[in-house]
N, C-alpha and C positions, 0 to 999 in steps of 0.2 A: 347884192353880194351873194355869191354862191359858196356854200360850205361843203366840205367833205366830212366823212366820219372822223377823220383825224384832226379836224379844225379844233384848236383850243376853245374851251367853253367861253372864256372871257371875250374872245373875238365875236362869238355868235350871240351871246345873251347879255354881255356886259360883265364888268369886273365884280360888282357886288353880288349879283345872283350866282355867278360862277363860284365865288368863295363860299357862299351858303351851300350850294350843291356839293362842293368838295368836302366841306366839313360834315355835312349830313350823310352823304352817300359815297364819298371817295371818288366822285366824278371828276374827270379831267378834260374829256373831249366831247364833241357832239355825238360821237358813237356811244359813249357812256350814257348820255342823256336819252337818246332815242331808243336805247335798249333797256331803259327803266320802264318796263311795260306795266300797264294797269294791272293791279292785283285782283280787281274784280270790276264788274260793271253794274251800275244801278240803272233804273229807268226813271225818267222824269215823272212818269205816271205812277211809279211805285212809291209807297210810303213804308219805310223800314219800321219794323215793330219796335216802338220806343220801350215797351215793357221788358225787352230782352237786352237792353243796353247794360254793359258791365260797369258798375260803380267804381270810380277811381281810375278808370282806363280811358284813354282818348278814343273817340268814336266819330264817325262821319255818317250822317243820316240824311234822307230826303223827307221833307215834311212840309206841312201847310200851316201858315199863321192863322190862329183862331181868335186871338184877342191881344190888344196892345193897350197899355196904360202908362201914363207918366205921372209921377208924384214926387214931392220934395223929399230929400233924404233927411232923416231925423238927426243924425249925429254931426253932419257937416253940410256946407253949402252945396248947392247944385241939385240936380234932379235925377231920379232913378227911373230907368225905362224897364218895364217888365213886360215880357212877351210870352204868350202861351202858344205852343205849337203842338200839333196833333197828327195822328195817322189813322184816325177812325177807330182805333182800339185804345191807345193810351195817349197821355199828354205829358209834356214836360215844359219847364219854363226857361226862358233866356233872360239874363239880367245884365244891364249896362249901366254903369255909374257915370254921371256927368256927360252923357252923350245923347241928349234928348233928340238930336236930329235923326237918330235911328228910327224914331216913331214914324217919320215921314216915309221911310222905305218899307218897314215891316208892318204893312197894313193887312188887316184880315183878308184872307183869300189868296195872299201871295204865297207862291211855292218856291222852295229853294233847297239848297244843299247846305247843311249846317255841320260845323266841326268844332269839337272842344273836348275838354276833360269832363267826364260825367260825374256830377256831384249830387248831393241830396240836401234839400233845404225844406224844413217843415214837412218831411215825409214825401216830398215830390222831387222827382229827378230834375236836375238843373244843369244847364251850361252857363258859366259865368264868363262874360265877354267872349263869346264864341266867334270864330271866323265864319262867314257865310257868303254865299253867292245866290242871288235870286235868279229864277229862270227868266226867259225873254218877256218883253213888255206884254201887257194884257192883249193888245190888238193882235200882235203876232201870235200869241199863245192861242187866242180864240180861232184865228184863221187856220192855224196848222195844228190844232189841238191834238187830233188823233195821231198824226204822223210824229209830231214833236214828242208826244208821250212815250212813243215806242223806240226812239233813238237811244241806243245804249250810252250811258254816261260813265266815262272812265273814272275809276277811283284808284288813286296811286298810293303806294306806301309813302307816308308823309311825316312831317314833324310840325311842331307848333310854329316854327319860323317859316316853314315851307308847307302850307296846307295843300291839299290835293289840287285845287283849282289854280294855285300859283305854279305848281309843277306843270299842269296842263297848259297854262299860258306859255311857259318856257319851252315846252315840247313843241307847241305850235310855231313859235319863232324859229326853232331849229328845223322843223319840217318844211316851213315855208322857204327857207334859204338853202335847203339841202339839195345838192346836185345829184349826179348819178351815184348809185350804190352798187358795189360789186355784188354779183349774183353767183352763188356757187353752183347753181343748176343751169344746165343747158336748156334751150327751148324744148327739146325732146323730153328731157328728164322732168321738166315742169309739167308737161302735158301728161306724162305717164303717172306722175305722183299727185296730179290734181293740185298743183301748187301755184301760187301767185308769183309774179316778178317781185324781186326783193324790195324795190322802192315802193311798190303798191302794197306789199304786206305791211311795211312800216306805217304807211298812211292809214290803212284800214284798222290796224290794231289800236292806233291812238285816236282815230277819228271815224269810228264805224257808223254806218247809217242803219244797219240791221244786225241782228244776231248772227246771221249767216256770214257777214263781213268779219265778225270777231272769230268765228269758228275757223274760217278759211285762212285768215291771217295767222292765227296762232298755230294751225297745222303747218303752214309754210315755215314759220320761224322755228318751230320745234324741229322740223326736218333739217333746216339749215344747221342748227346746233349739232344734231346727231351726225350729219354728213361731214361737217368740218372736223369735229372731234375724231370720228372714225378714220377720216383721211389722214389726219396727223398720226394716229396710232399705227395705221397700216404702213405709212411711210417709214415710221421708226422701226417697225418689224422688218421691212424690206432692207433698211439700212444696216441693221444688225446682221442680217443674213448675207449681206455683201462683204462683211469683214472677213479677214482670214484668221482662222484659229488652228491651233495644232490638233490634229485628230488624235483621239485617245481610245483606240479600239480595245475591246476585251480580247483575250486569247484563251483558247482551250487549256484547261488545267492551270490557269493563272491564279492570281490572288482572289478574284471573286469566286472561282470554283472551289478553292481551298476553304474560303470563308463559309460558303453555303454548305459544304460537306460537314463542317464542324458545328453548324447551327443547332442541331438537335430538334428542330421543328421545321415545318414547311411554311413558306410564305403564304399570306392570304391572297386570294385571287387579285384583289386590287393592287397589293404590293407587287405582285408578279407583273401585272399589266404595266404599271407605271415604271417599274424597273426595266422592262423591255424597251419602252419609249426612250428612257434616259440613256440606256446603253447604246441605242442606235444613234441618238443625237450626239453623244460624246465622240462617236467615230467620224462625225462629219467634219468638213473643212471650214465650216462657219460656226460661230459660238452658239451653244445652247442657251436659251433664255426661257427658263421654265419655272412656273409657280406650282408647288405641290401643296394642296390644302387637304386637311384631314383632321378628324376629331383628336382630342388629347388621347394619347395611348394607341393611336391607330398604326403606328410603326413608321412615321415619317423619317425619324432619325436612322432607322435601319435602311430605308431606301437610300438616304443620303450617304450612308457609310459605304454601301455597295458601289455607289458612284465614285466615291473617293478612292476605293480600292482599284476600280477600273483605271482611274487617272494615274494611280501609283504604279501600275504595271509598266507604264512608259517612262517611269522615273519622275513623273510630275508630282506637284504638291497640291494639296487642297487646304483651303482656309475656311473654317467655320466661325462666323462672328455671331456672338450671342449678346443679348441686351444687358445682362448683369453678370457680375463675377460669380455669384452663386450658381447661376445657370451654366456659365462656361465651365466651371469646375465640375459640375454634375455631368455635362456632356463628355468631358474628358474621361471621367470615371466610367461612364456608361460605354463609351467607345472602346476603352481599354479592356473592359470586362467582356464585351462582345467579340473583340479580336482574339482574346486569349493570349497566353504568354509568347507563343511562337511568332504570330503575326505582329504583335506589339513590338517585339524585339526588332523585327525587320523594318517596321514603318515608323517607329519612335514617335508616337503621339505626344505632342508638346503643348503645354499651356502657356499663354502669354497674357498677363493681366497687369493692370497698373499698380496693384498693391504688392507685387513680388519684390523681394529684396534686390538690391542692385546686382549682386553677384549671381543670384539665381536668374534674374532677367537677362543678364549678359550671356550666361550659358545657353539659355533657351534661344536667344537671338542668333547665337553662333550656329546652333543646330539647324535653325530655319534658313539662315543665309547660305549655309553649306549644302543644303538640300538633303541633309541627313534625316530631318523631320519631314516626312511626307504627308503627315496629317497634323495640322496646326489648329488649335482651338483657342479663341480669345475673345476679348471685349474690344472696346475702342482702342486699347493698346496696340492692336494689330495695325492701326492706321498711322501710328507714329513713324517718324523718319528713321528711327533706330531699328524698325522691323523691315527687313528686306528678304525677298524670296529668290531661290535659285531658279525655279521654274514653276510659277504659279499657274496651274492648269484649270482649277475649279474653285469658284467662290460659292460658299453656301451661306445664305443669310437666314438666320432663325428669327422668326417673328419680325418680318420686314417693317411693320408699322412703328416699331420702337426706334428706328434709325432714320436720321435725316438723309436726304438724297446725296448731300455732299460727302457724308461719311461712307456711304456705299460706293460712290464713285472713287473715292480715295483708295479703297481696297482693290477695286477692279484695276486701277491704274498701276498696281504693283506687278501685273502680269501683262502678257501680250494677248489682248482680247480673250481672257479666260472664259470658260463656260460658266454660266451662272444658274444656280438652283436656289429658289426662294421657298422657304417653308413657312406655313402659317397654320396654327390650330384654330384660327377664327374663321369658321365657314363663311364663304362669300357666295351670295346668291349669284346665279348665272348672269343675270342682267348687270349686276355690279361688276363682276369679273370682266364682262365684255366691255363695260364702259371705262373702267379704271385701269385694268390690266390687259387691255386689248393688244398690247405689243408683246405680251408673254403668252406662251402656250400654257394652258392650265390643265393640271392633272388633279384628280380627286380620289382620295382613299376613303371609302365609306365603310367597308367591312372591318370589323374589329377582330383582333386576335382572340382565339378561344381561351376559356379559363377565367374570364372576368366575372366577378360575382354580381356586378350591377349596382345601381344606386337608386335609393328611394328619396324623393324630394317632397318636403311639406312646407306650406306657408304657415308661419306663426303670427297671426294678426293681433299684436299685443294691445292695440288701441281698443279693439272690441272685446278681446279676451285676455285681460292683463294677467290672469292666473297662469297662462301658458308660459310666461317668461320664466318663472321658477322651474317649470317642467323642462324647459330647454336645458338648464344647467344640471338638472337631475339626469337627463339623458346623457349628457356629456360624462358625468361621473360614472354612469352605468357602463358606458363604452370603455372607459379607462379600467374599470373593474374587470372587464373581459380580457384585458391585456392589450387593448387598442389605444390609439392616440387621436387627438382632436385638434382641428384648426378652428380658430375664431377670427373672423375678419371684420375689421372696422373701416369706415370711410374717412377717418381722421386719426391723427396721432394723439392730439391733446385737445379735447373740446373746451378746456378751460383757458387755453391760450387766446390771446387777444388779436394777434396778427394773422392775416390770411396765410402768410408763409408758414407759420407754425401749424395752422390747422390742416393744411393739405399736404399729403405725401404724393406719391405718383399715382393716385387713384384717377381713373379716366371716367369721371362722372358723366352719366348721360345728361344731355341738356334738359332743362326743366320742360316738362310738357304742359300743355294747357290744363289748368286746374291744379298745378303744383306750385308750391311756394319755393321758388328758386333761391330766395334770400335766406331761408331758414337753413342753418348749418346742420351737420350731422349731430345726432344726440350722443352717440357712443364713440369714445376715443380709446385708442389702444392703452394708454397709460391708466385711464380711469377703470376700464374693464379688467385689466390685469390686476389692479389693486383690489377691486371689488371681489373678484373671484378668489383672491388669496385670503379673504376674510369671510366668505360665504360658508355656511355649515357643509353644504354638499361638495364644495370644491376646495376648501382650504387645505386639505391634506395632499392635494395633487401638486405635481411639479410643474409650475407655470412659468413661462418666460415670454417677454415682449419682443417683437421684431418689427422694425419699421425703417424707412429710408434714411432717417437722420442718424442711425447708428453707424459707426465706422465699418468699413467693408469687412475687416477681420472679425468684428463682433457678429455681424450678420451671418457670415459664413460659419462661425463657431456655433451659433444657435441652431442653424439648419443641420450642421453635422451631428450635433448632440440629439436633435429631434430624430434624424434619420437613424441614429444608433439606438434609439429607444430610451435615451436618458432624460427626456422631457415628455410629460404627458399632454400638456396643452400649450400650443403656441398661439398667442394673441398678436395678430399682425395686421398690417395694411396690405395692399395688393402686391407687395414685393414677392409674395408667394404665388402670385397668379400664374406665371408662365413657367412651365417645365419642372417645377420642384416635384421630386418623385420619392414618396415615402409609402411603400406598399402596406405598411402596418397601420397607416392613418385611415380610420373608418368614418370619421364624422367631420363635416364642414358646417360651421354655424356662421351665417353672414348677417351681421347686425346692420340696421338701416339699409336693408336690401334694396329698397326702392330708389336709393341714390346711385345704383349701379346700372349700367346698360345691360340689355339682354345677353349679348355675347360675352360680356365680362362675368356675369353671374354663371354662365355656362362654363367658362374657362375655370373659374374658381371651384365650381362643383367637381370638375374633372381632376382635382387633386386627390380625391378619395375614391375608393372602390377600384383601385388600380391593381391590386393583387387578388388573392383568394378571399379577401375580407369584404363582406357586403358593405356598401357605402350608404351613408345617411347624410342628407343635406337639409338643413333647417334654415329657411329664409325668414328672418325676423323683420317685421315691418309695422310701422304705425300708419301707413297709408290706408285710407278708408276704401271699402268695397265700392267698385264702380268708377274709381278715379283711374286716369291713365297710368299713374305710378303703380297702383295695385295690379292693373292688368298686365303690366310688364313683368312683375314678380310671378303672377299666376301663370303667365305664358311659359316661364322657365320650369315651373313645377309640373306643368302638364305634359312635357315631353323631354326625352333625352337626346332627341335627334337635333344636332346642332345646325344642320342645313334647314330643317323646318323652322327652327328658332330664328335663323338669320332672315328668312322671309318674313316671319312675324315681326321681327325688329324693324324691318323696312316699313311695314305697315303701321307700326306704332309710332316710330320716330321720324319717318320720312328719310329719303335718301340723302338729303343735304348733310345730315350728321354722319351717315355712313361713308359718304364720299369725301368728307372734310379733309382728313389728313392725307389720304391717298392723292388728292388733287392739289396739295400744297405746292406752291411754285407755279401754278398755272392761273392766269387771270381769266382764262376762257371758261369761267364757272357757268354752270347750267342755269339759265334764267327761266326757261319754260319747260325744258325737257325733264321728264320724270321717269326714272329707270324702271319703276314697277309698271306704271300705266303705259309707258311708251316702249316696252320691250320689243314689240313687233316692229316699230318704227326704227329702233336702233339696229335691229337685225337687217332690215332693208337697207339702211344707210351703210352698214358695213359691207354688204354685198355690192352696193353701188360703188363704194370707195375702192374695193378690190378690183372691180371691173375697170374703173377709170384708170387706176394706177398701172394695171396690166398693160393697157394700150398707150398710156401717156404718163410714164413714171415721173417726168419733170413738170407735169401739168402745163406744158407749153400751149396746149389747145384748150385749156380750161383756166383762162386768165382770172375770172371772178373767184373761182375756188382757190386758186393759188394766192390771190390777194387776201382772201378771208383767212386762210390757214396762216399766212405770214403775219396778219394783223393780230390774230387771236392766239397764235402759238409761235411766239418769237424765239429768239436764241435762248433767252433765259428759260422759257418753258420747255424748249426742246432739250436743253441741258438737263432739266429736271426729269424729263421723260427718259432720257438716256440713262440717267443714274438710277431710275426705277428698275 
């Protein structure tokens, strides 16, 4: 029987194994199984260091049987088999209850691969009832000892039900029955890129005979991933440029010119450059599709507002969608202030949010539908059926990662192929931007406006120096005494709550790194910290308020308005204050359990202070010990204010899987082997190859293998997700 990559697993390997693979890894087809690549390779001649095995964790090792004994069990009938295995440095024991036949297999001198959960018994490492597979029979082993010892042994991500050799057996069944495999590369491209044919690459990655086989197969498969992904992104870019859009050219002496004349300051070089690019694209007959990234306070909103003014010159409307009501209201206030009374009267900036009263919402909807409001700012309420536009020319998405792709598409659908501008204050490394946002043009604003007082950042390691914790609150009180205000951020609302739902707000915790205790929850909760500060001698006289995601929207907005007005000294909050909240008088950011946040999130939070002429202070309070990955993450933030440098550091610390996660939601063509840091050059080459191929063959009529792989990995659902990006 011959399989294709689309053949259901049950047909290829049987119903029971297929169900086990589906439960363990979400596999459905032969393609899913043969792209479950080995995570590493051992050598039959290698003996893994037993002394380095992690207690309590599953492990797979290559070892040699040293001693086997069978003895009666004391507490029950039957016999106990005890086996000692070693690697020349350390030893551990294997234990089997009531299975004395194991002694006939596990004879001294036998070598094999052993897998189980590492335990400790009488101060010795132990596997209880491990899975194992011994290497070939002694005669064959002696005959081919040298060659046999050097053949790489694939080790797969596995489970207790599906150990690595069972997965190897199932992969073997699939490969033996697999027919032709679509190859995205032509013969010429394979030769130029030193790549293998697709079928051979799969064969060698799972059944290598040499290390060179592994290297070449993985190079080929990484190139396939990059090439297919970049082809899909370039296709999407071409498709957007083929759409018809209403040109929105600027005109001399128009709204943009009047706005610039009244600014009172000059644009930074980056703002000017990005503004020129946007102005040119808005005048085109195809939709703009641009991502603008820049540090907090770098002037992204100013750039977006100038684009809105250019659209308004032709009578068009712009919609800015923000992730929270607090941020939407702040955007409206900021835009109205920047426009001034005369332009505001002409353009009628209008807010649309879910918490508005019925009469107020109706009046706002009428202004939008009639085209009177040429700048509309809102939250998800902009997506409702009751909000219609007269002539939607520009969609501005603030902090894209906070919105699902369906929500963004719903807003775009309210116009005729409107231009799209995406803003993010989360710096994106070039390789990630190329990988995830390859269908958007990316602009970067790096220069900051003059007049910023700057921020100093310090780590407070309270596990090693508990006395520093009291000093943190003394510093907060000192800042308030100077007339400034303080943010305190916690990773949980209520650490005494028992349910996960009550513990977590909208904090985007970094996934646990190796060496971290992911099960341990945050120590500091908003409710507990606010209560403690109200009773501490240093802080009890301060005006303290709590702010978190479970408060009603009106209450959250009221707290932030009071804080902005200087009526509150200290806000104790979750990350609801992360994005966009602007209080120039706030001088201090204290982040508790700082190691529970990702690098980019810590940088975002820090950006809430030092925004005016007031010097900023950020204190990162952590119990993570020196030398741990969690502590390294916190110290990386303290070491630099450059968000782009931090983004690269974040990739190095956490791996791009976390970075790519949300941005790739909706695509099942996840990266199996490709790594955006290590393979940046490969991705660059793949993008150039994709552009060249699509220039000569836009429908991929002469590239059947590439067309098949793009269709298989980037189907209609994935394309819809990309379009909505």
